[in-house]
C-alpha positions as CSV (number, residue, x, y, z in Angstrom):
1,A,-12.7,10.4,3.6
2,T,-9.4,9.4,3.2
3,V,-6.3,7.4,5.3
4,G,-2.9,7.2,4.7
5,L,0.5,5.9,5.4
6,A,0.1,6.5,9.0
7,A,-2.4,4.5,10.7
8,A,-5.4,6.2,11.9
9,T,-8.4,5.7,14.2
10,I,-11.9,5.7,11.3
11,L,-13.6,3.9,13.9
12,R,-14.4,4.7,17.9
13,Q,-15.5,2.3,20.8
14,N,-19.0,2.0,20.5
15,P,-20.7,-0.7,22.6
16,H,-24.0,0.5,21.0
17,R,-22.8,-0.4,17.3
18,L,-25.1,-2.2,15.2
19,A,-22.6,-2.8,12.0
20,A,-20.0,-1.0,9.7
21,H,-19.2,-1.8,6.1
22,F,-15.9,-0.3,4.9
23,V,-15.6,-0.4,1.7
24,N,-11.9,0.7,-0.4
25,L,-12.6,3.7,-3.0
26,S,-8.6,3.9,-3.9
27,A,-6.2,2.0,-6.4
28,A,-4.1,1.1,-2.9
29,A,-4.7,-1.9,-0.4
30,M,-5.6,-1.2,3.0
31,Y,-5.5,-2.6,6.3
32,L,-7.8,-2.8,9.2
33,A,-7.1,-3.8,12.5
34,P,-9.4,-3.4,16.0
35,I,-7.3,-2.0,19.4
36,G,-4.1,-1.6,18.0
37,T,-2.0,-0.6,14.9
38,P,-2.3,-2.2,11.3
39,S,0.1,-2.9,8.8
40,A,1.0,-5.1,6.2
41,T,1.7,-7.7,8.3
42,R,-1.1,-6.6,11.3
43,G,-4.5,-6.5,9.7
44,I,-7.5,-7.2,7.4
45,R,-6.0,-6.4,4.2
46,V,-9.1,-5.0,2.4
47,A,-8.5,-5.2,-1.2
48,P,-8.3,-1.7,-3.8
49,S,-11.2,-0.4,-5.9
50,G,-14.5,-1.7,-4.0
51,G,-12.2,-4.4,-1.4
52,N,-14.7,-4.1,1.6
53,L,-15.2,-5.2,5.2
54,H,-18.5,-5.5,6.9
55,L,-19.0,-6.0,10.3
56,Q,-22.6,-7.3,12.1
57,W,-23.3,-7.8,15.6
58,D,-24.7,-11.0,15.1
59,E,-22.1,-12.5,13.7
60,D,-19.0,-10.9,14.6
61,M,-19.5,-10.2,18.3
62,D,-17.6,-7.9,19.9
63,L,-15.6,-7.0,17.3
64,V,-18.1,-4.3,16.1
65,G,-17.9,-1.9,18.9
66,Y,-14.4,-1.8,18.9
67,E,-11.8,1.0,18.0
68,W,-10.6,0.3,14.5
69,S,-8.0,1.8,12.8
70,A,-6.7,1.6,9.3
71,I,-3.4,2.1,7.0
72,A,-3.3,2.2,3.4
73,A,-0.5,2.2,1.2
74,G,-0.7,5.1,-0.6
75,A,-0.9,8.2,0.1
76,A,-4.3,10.1,1.1
77,S,-6.3,6.8,0.2
78,A,-10.3,7.2,-0.1
79,Y,-12.6,5.0,1.7
80,F,-16.3,4.7,2.1
81,L,-17.7,4.1,5.5
82,I,-21.3,3.6,7.3
83,E,-21.7,2.3,10.7
84,L,-25.5,1.3,12.0
85,I,-25.6,2.6,16.0
86,A,-28.7,1.6,18.3
87,D,-30.9,4.5,19.7
88,I,-31.0,3.3,23.6
89,P,-32.8,6.0,25.1
90,E,-31.6,7.0,28.5
91,A,-32.8,6.1,31.8
92,G,-35.1,7.5,34.4
């Protein structure tokens, strides 16, 4: 997937998410933020060429389930994202 100069949602809100791992594959810095629009002055900077952010429920608590957005310092910047979702059986 890619993100560019305009902020985009990369993870939708999901209370069943146990973990997420984001890797910046591009040559441009990226900025990630939960709830709101990231920018170079608001968000977590993910370094180019392999910089990453890992979220895990037992360390980061509710942040793991929040909606996350990203923006890049360059157009069409590639990233890799994987998330682990709990399989919650329906009641009944």
